[in-house]
VEXGUKE-845386 format. One record per residue: residue in one letter; x negated, z, y negated of N, C-alpha, C in turn. Coordinates in Angstrom, 2 decimals. Layout:
A,X,Z,Y,X,Z,Y,X,Z,Y
...
***
This chain:
X,-4.93,-12.94,-22.88,-3.55,-12.72,-22.35,-2.67,-11.93,-22.96
X,-2.74,-11.69,-24.41,-1.90,-10.97,-25.15,-0.50,-11.49,-25.37
X,-0.48,-12.81,-25.16,0.82,-13.44,-25.41,1.79,-13.12,-24.13
X,1.20,-12.58,-22.97,1.80,-12.38,-21.95,2.56,-10.96,-22.13
X,1.50,-10.06,-22.57,2.01,-8.68,-22.88,2.96,-8.51,-23.80
X,3.23,-9.52,-24.78,4.15,-9.44,-25.86,5.52,-10.19,-25.44
X,5.53,-10.74,-24.11,6.51,-11.57,-23.59,6.85,-12.68,-24.40
X,5.79,-13.75,-24.54,5.74,-14.96,-25.39,6.71,-15.91,-24.75
X,7.22,-15.73,-23.53,8.08,-16.59,-22.93,9.61,-16.37,-23.28
X,9.72,-15.50,-24.40,11.11,-15.40,-24.82,11.85,-14.22,-24.39
X,10.96,-13.32,-23.49,11.78,-12.18,-22.97,12.55,-12.58,-21.65
X,12.09,-13.76,-21.01,12.91,-14.17,-19.77,12.14,-13.65,-18.70
X,10.84,-13.22,-18.74,10.27,-12.65,-17.57,9.58,-13.72,-16.62
X,9.27,-14.98,-17.17,8.75,-16.06,-16.37,7.26,-16.35,-16.64
X,6.91,-15.48,-17.56,5.38,-15.73,-17.83,4.45,-15.08,-16.52
X,3.59,-15.70,-16.47,2.61,-15.08,-15.24,1.52,-14.25,-15.66
X,1.60,-12.97,-15.10,0.85,-11.93,-15.67,-0.86,-12.23,-15.14
X,-1.66,-11.75,-15.93,-3.16,-11.85,-15.52,-3.46,-10.76,-14.73
X,-3.26,-10.94,-13.39,-3.32,-9.92,-12.47,-4.83,-9.94,-11.99
X,-5.42,-8.53,-12.20,-6.74,-8.43,-11.64,-6.78,-7.38,-10.70
X,-7.11,-7.88,-9.35,-6.87,-7.02,-8.30,-8.34,-6.10,-8.30
X,-9.36,-6.51,-9.00,-10.59,-5.83,-8.90,-10.37,-4.36,-9.70
X,-9.36,-4.22,-10.55,-9.18,-3.07,-11.28,-8.57,-2.04,-10.34
X,-8.04,-2.49,-9.33,-7.32,-1.56,-8.16,-8.10,-1.00,-7.21
X,-9.40,-1.64,-7.15,-10.38,-1.28,-6.18,-11.29,-0.41,-6.81
X,-11.92,0.74,-6.13,-13.04,1.29,-6.90,-12.86,2.99,-6.73
X,-11.70,3.34,-6.22,-11.56,4.76,-6.01,-12.69,5.28,-4.96
X,-13.27,6.35,-5.43,-14.30,6.79,-4.72,-13.81,7.73,-3.39
X,-14.49,7.60,-2.38,-14.00,8.36,-1.03,-14.59,9.68,-1.13
X,-14.01,10.71,-0.54,-14.59,11.98,-0.48,-14.61,12.30,0.95
X,-15.83,12.85,1.47,-15.96,13.22,2.75,-15.01,13.96,3.47
X,-14.55,14.95,2.63,-13.58,15.90,3.17,-12.38,15.09,3.42
X,-11.76,13.95,2.66,-10.72,13.41,2.94,-10.97,12.41,4.26
X,-12.11,11.90,4.52,-12.31,11.15,5.64,-12.35,12.07,6.89
X,-12.80,13.27,6.84,-12.69,14.12,8.01,-11.32,14.70,8.19
X,-10.49,14.71,7.34,-8.91,15.02,7.43,-8.34,13.78,8.16
X,-8.61,12.70,7.60,-8.11,11.43,8.08,-8.40,11.23,9.47
X,-9.73,11.49,9.81,-10.02,11.38,11.33,-9.35,12.20,12.08
X,-9.28,13.45,11.84,-8.60,14.56,12.57,-7.07,14.09,12.61
X,-6.51,13.67,11.56,-5.00,13.34,11.74,-4.75,12.12,12.90
X,-5.56,11.20,12.65,-5.54,10.10,13.45,-5.65,10.31,15.07
X,-6.75,11.20,15.32,-6.92,11.58,16.59,-5.79,12.43,17.17
X,-5.23,13.22,16.25,-3.85,14.02,16.69,-2.78,13.19,17.03
X,-2.82,11.82,16.22,-1.73,10.96,16.69,-1.98,10.03,17.61
X,-3.03,9.40,17.70,-3.32,8.27,18.57,-3.55,8.77,20.09
X,-4.27,10.07,20.30,-4.54,10.41,21.70,-3.27,10.65,22.49
X,-2.33,11.30,21.91,-1.00,11.56,22.54,-0.33,10.19,22.68
X,-0.32,9.34,21.89,0.53,7.96,22.02,-0.28,7.21,23.02
X,-1.56,7.09,23.08,-2.33,6.51,24.04,-2.01,7.02,25.46
X,-1.96,8.60,25.56,-1.82,9.15,26.87,-0.39,8.87,27.41
X,0.54,8.79,26.28,1.83,8.55,26.74,1.98,7.12,27.35
X,1.43,6.10,26.68,1.25,4.81,27.25,0.72,4.71,28.48
X,-0.50,5.36,28.84,-1.09,5.36,30.18,-0.26,5.91,31.09
X,0.40,7.00,30.77,1.29,7.72,31.86,2.45,7.05,32.36
X,2.77,6.08,31.59,3.96,5.23,31.99,3.71,4.08,33.05
X,2.46,4.03,33.28,2.00,2.77,34.21,1.49,3.28,35.60
X,1.43,2.48,36.63,0.91,3.01,37.89,-0.72,3.24,37.73
X,-1.18,4.16,38.47,-2.69,4.67,38.39,-3.54,3.37,38.45
X,-3.24,2.28,39.17,-4.24,1.23,39.42,-4.10,0.39,38.09
X,-3.18,0.52,37.25,-3.11,-0.22,35.87,-3.61,0.57,34.79
X,-4.30,1.75,34.90,-4.59,2.49,33.90,-5.55,1.95,32.83
X,-6.67,1.28,33.56,-7.72,0.46,32.59,-7.04,-0.36,31.86
X,-6.17,-1.43,32.40,-5.54,-2.29,31.55,-4.64,-1.94,30.67
X,-3.82,-0.80,30.90,-2.90,-0.18,29.98,-3.73,0.36,28.73
X,-4.89,1.02,28.86,-5.80,1.65,27.98,-6.31,0.55,26.93
X,-6.74,-0.62,27.58,-7.23,-1.82,26.87,-6.10,-2.32,26.14
X,-4.95,-2.52,26.71,-3.93,-3.32,25.87,-3.40,-2.34,24.75
X,-3.36,-0.87,25.03,-2.99,-0.03,23.86,-3.89,0.01,22.79
X,-5.28,-0.15,23.23,-6.20,-0.18,21.96,-5.95,-1.56,21.24
X,-6.05,-2.72,21.89,-5.87,-3.77,21.28,-4.76,-4.04,20.39
X,-3.53,-3.50,20.81,-2.35,-3.67,20.23,-2.42,-2.81,19.00
X,-3.04,-1.46,19.09,-3.14,-0.56,17.86,-3.93,-1.24,16.75
X,-4.95,-1.93,17.27,-5.93,-2.60,16.28,-5.21,-3.69,15.73
X,-4.56,-4.54,16.33,-3.80,-5.55,15.74,-2.75,-5.35,14.94
X,-1.97,-4.26,15.31,-0.83,-3.74,14.37,-1.42,-2.92,13.09
X,-2.51,-2.58,13.24,-3.08,-1.88,11.98,-3.41,-3.04,10.98
X,-4.26,-3.98,11.40,-4.59,-5.01,10.67,-3.38,-5.79,10.01
X,-2.40,-5.97,10.85,-1.24,-6.73,10.38,-0.47,-5.91,9.41
X,-0.46,-4.55,9.55,0.35,-3.76,8.67,-0.40,-3.57,7.38
X,-1.67,-3.51,7.35,-2.57,-3.46,6.25,-2.49,-4.90,5.42
X,-2.37,-5.92,6.00,-2.04,-7.13,5.19,-0.59,-7.19,4.66
X,0.36,-6.76,5.40,1.59,-6.71,4.67,1.77,-5.87,3.61
X,1.31,-4.56,3.85,1.22,-3.72,2.62,0.50,-4.18,1.48
X,-0.71,-4.77,1.71,-1.48,-5.23,0.45,-0.81,-6.37,-0.25
X,-0.13,-7.29,0.28,0.37,-8.32,-0.05,1.90,-7.93,-0.85
X,2.64,-6.92,-0.25,3.68,-6.48,-0.88,3.32,-5.56,-2.16
X,2.34,-4.90,-2.22,1.78,-4.08,-3.49,1.37,-5.07,-4.46
X,0.60,-6.00,-4.24,0.12,-7.03,-5.01,1.29,-7.83,-5.88
X,2.21,-8.32,-4.83,3.37,-9.01,-5.46,4.38,-8.08,-6.28
X,4.56,-6.84,-6.02,5.30,-5.97,-6.59,4.64,-5.66,-7.90
X,3.35,-5.42,-8.04,2.50,-5.17,-9.16,2.87,-6.48,-10.21
X,2.69,-7.73,-9.71,3.03,-8.89,-10.66,4.34,-8.88,-11.05
X,5.29,-8.62,-10.36,6.72,-8.71,-10.53,7.00,-7.51,-11.58
X,6.42,-6.36,-11.35,6.89,-5.19,-12.30,6.04,-5.56,-13.77
X,4.88,-6.01,-13.79,4.28,-6.52,-14.87,5.01,-7.44,-15.83
X,5.56,-8.36,-15.07,6.40,-9.31,-15.84,7.69,-8.67,-16.32
X,8.28,-7.99,-15.47,9.45,-7.27,-15.98,9.25,-6.35,-17.22
X,8.18,-5.54,-17.09,7.83,-4.61,-18.30,7.53,-5.43,-19.56
X,6.78,-6.70,-19.21,6.46,-7.35,-20.58,7.71,-7.86,-21.13
X,8.50,-8.28,-20.32,9.93,-8.94,-20.77,10.82,-7.75,-21.55
X,10.46,-6.60,-20.92,11.37,-5.56,-21.34,11.05,-4.94,-22.72
X,9.67,-5.38,-23.03,8.97,-4.70,-24.38,9.28,-5.73,-25.56
X,10.48,-4.89,-26.33,11.01,-5.53,-27.38,10.19,-5.30,-28.73
X,9.60,-4.30,-28.86,8.77,-3.92,-29.94,7.39,-3.95,-29.58
X,6.89,-5.11,-28.93,5.36,-5.09,-28.57,4.65,-5.36,-30.03
X,5.13,-6.25,-30.90,4.41,-6.47,-32.02,4.30,-5.39,-32.99
X,5.25,-4.61,-32.98,5.37,-3.32,-33.94,4.23,-2.29,-33.21
X,4.35,-2.08,-31.90,3.24,-1.43,-31.23,1.97,-1.92,-31.66
X,1.66,-3.04,-31.48,0.32,-3.74,-31.90,0.08,-3.36,-33.44
X,1.04,-3.66,-34.32,0.98,-3.31,-35.69,0.30,-1.70,-35.90
X,1.10,-0.75,-35.21,0.57,0.42,-35.29,-0.69,0.65,-34.91
X,-1.23,0.07,-33.70,-2.54,0.31,-33.34,-3.45,-0.34,-34.08
X,-3.08,-1.40,-34.74,-4.02,-1.93,-35.70,-4.25,-1.01,-36.95
X,-3.07,-0.65,-37.46,-3.16,0.33,-38.64,-3.78,1.69,-38.26
X,-3.77,1.99,-37.09,-4.70,3.32,-36.65,-5.87,2.87,-36.66
X,-6.48,1.75,-36.73,-8.03,1.48,-36.87,-8.42,0.53,-35.68
X,-7.63,0.19,-34.77,-7.99,-0.85,-33.71,-8.07,-2.08,-34.27
X,-9.02,-2.91,-33.67,-8.99,-4.25,-34.08,-7.85,-4.99,-33.34
X,-7.48,-6.18,-33.70,-6.32,-6.81,-33.23,-6.59,-7.16,-31.66
X,-7.89,-7.63,-31.25,-8.14,-7.82,-29.93,-8.10,-6.64,-29.08
X,-8.73,-5.62,-29.54,-8.76,-4.29,-28.85,-7.24,-3.77,-28.71
X,-6.44,-4.04,-29.54,-5.11,-3.51,-29.63,-4.28,-4.12,-28.55
X,-4.51,-5.62,-28.45,-4.00,-6.30,-27.33,-4.41,-5.90,-26.08
X,-5.66,-5.77,-25.89,-6.09,-5.35,-24.74,-5.57,-4.03,-24.19
X,-5.68,-3.06,-25.19,-5.07,-1.62,-24.90,-3.58,-1.76,-24.47
X,-2.78,-2.64,-25.03,-1.23,-2.75,-24.79,-1.19,-3.40,-23.41
X,-2.04,-4.37,-23.14,-1.95,-5.03,-21.86,-2.41,-4.04,-20.77
X,-3.50,-3.16,-20.90,-3.79,-2.26,-19.84,-2.76,-1.30,-19.63
X,-2.03,-0.84,-20.70,-0.88,0.18,-20.43,0.11,-0.52,-19.61
X,0.47,-1.77,-19.88,1.57,-2.33,-19.13,1.07,-2.69,-17.78
X,-0.18,-2.96,-17.55,-0.70,-3.11,-16.26,-0.68,-1.95,-15.60
X,-1.22,-0.88,-16.07,-1.14,0.42,-15.31,0.13,0.88,-14.89
X,1.08,0.85,-15.86,2.39,1.20,-15.45,2.99,0.34,-14.26
X,2.81,-0.92,-14.28,3.13,-1.90,-13.14,2.41,-1.52,-11.97
X,1.27,-1.10,-11.93,0.77,-0.70,-10.59,1.20,0.58,-10.04
X,1.53,1.55,-10.92,2.12,2.85,-10.59,3.43,2.62,-10.04
X,4.31,1.72,-10.53,5.74,1.49,-10.10,5.48,0.76,-8.80
X,4.46,-0.23,-8.60,4.37,-0.89,-7.44,3.87,0.02,-6.19
X,3.14,0.96,-6.61,2.50,2.05,-5.56,3.83,2.97,-5.18
X,4.54,3.39,-6.00,5.55,4.26,-5.80,6.60,3.44,-4.78
X,7.06,2.30,-5.03,8.12,1.39,-4.26,7.40,1.18,-2.98
X,5.91,0.76,-2.82,5.43,0.52,-1.65,5.35,1.88,-0.71
X,5.08,2.89,-1.31,4.90,4.09,-0.57,6.30,4.58,-0.01
X,7.57,4.26,-0.72,8.77,4.73,-0.23,9.00,3.73,0.84
X,8.68,2.45,0.88,8.88,1.62,2.02,8.30,2.08,3.22
X,6.83,2.40,2.91,6.12,3.01,4.29,6.82,4.13,4.71
X,7.28,5.20,3.89,7.87,6.28,4.40,9.18,6.12,5.23
X,9.85,5.00,4.70,11.01,4.54,5.57,10.77,4.01,7.04
X,9.56,3.16,6.95,9.03,2.67,8.35,8.64,3.70,9.17
X,7.76,4.79,8.67,7.44,6.00,9.49,8.67,6.55,10.12
X,9.72,6.82,9.31,10.84,7.43,9.60,11.49,6.66,10.81
X,11.54,5.37,10.74,12.14,4.57,11.89,11.27,4.60,13.02
X,9.91,4.56,12.85,8.96,4.76,13.97,9.03,6.14,14.66
X,9.38,7.03,13.92,9.56,8.44,14.53,10.67,8.49,15.39
X,11.70,7.81,14.91,12.87,7.88,15.72,12.81,7.01,16.86
X,12.08,5.99,16.89,11.69,5.09,17.89,11.09,5.50,19.25
X,10.50,6.61,19.12,9.63,7.13,20.24,10.57,7.89,21.16
X,11.88,8.09,20.82,12.68,8.47,21.86,13.29,7.32,22.78
X,12.84,6.23,22.28,13.32,5.02,23.35,12.23,4.64,24.30
X,11.00,5.31,24.13,9.91,5.18,25.11,10.14,5.46,26.50
X,9.78,4.83,27.48,10.11,5.49,28.97,9.62,6.64,29.12
X,10.14,7.39,30.12,9.66,8.70,30.58,8.40,8.34,31.32
X,7.28,9.32,31.16,6.05,9.25,31.99,6.47,9.38,33.46
X,5.88,8.59,34.21,5.91,8.77,35.75,5.09,9.91,36.29
X,4.05,10.34,35.62,3.37,11.53,36.00,2.79,12.47,34.92
X,1.89,13.19,35.24,1.47,14.08,34.09,0.54,13.28,33.10
X,0.63,13.61,31.79,0.01,12.86,30.83,-1.43,13.37,30.76
X,-2.39,12.67,30.94,-3.85,13.14,31.02,-4.58,12.11,29.74
X,-4.77,13.05,28.65,-5.36,12.29,27.55,-6.83,11.79,27.95
X,-7.43,12.26,29.00,-8.71,11.69,29.20,-8.72,10.39,30.02
X,-7.72,10.01,30.57,-7.62,8.87,31.39,-7.93,7.60,30.83
X,-7.75,7.54,29.49,-7.98,6.16,28.83,-9.29,5.91,28.24
X,-10.27,6.95,28.47,-11.59,6.97,27.83,-12.68,6.63,28.84
***
């Protein structure tokens, strides 16, 4: 795939990048991070569920709790799919743009080869550099979009109906 990294399509950005999603997976999870995430999720979802349950009549509490949990799970799955698709597409687009903008790709390869790298390893190194930068740009853009969505969601909470009674966070369990 060295021809793609050098912009073999004439620099028009139409070449298809060799996207390898398996390189994006593999970050190891830390137990402390999982504990923090669990705490943060409970501090978010328990009050939201309590607010949803407090806005219905007492005889509808069980239905409201079930509907709230179902919609939370469905929305989480849908959002995960959207974010992953946007991130993968943005990575491909950024990789194509970076390869098309690389006007001195051959001179970079010549410098790597002069430094002792084989032609094949120089191509692989250059491709990995372009791929890494495209993933970083896609990550930054995706997180910027997520931040905007969270800001809108935080503002929308003011449109929720006022609770009819006291908010009991144990009512949905």
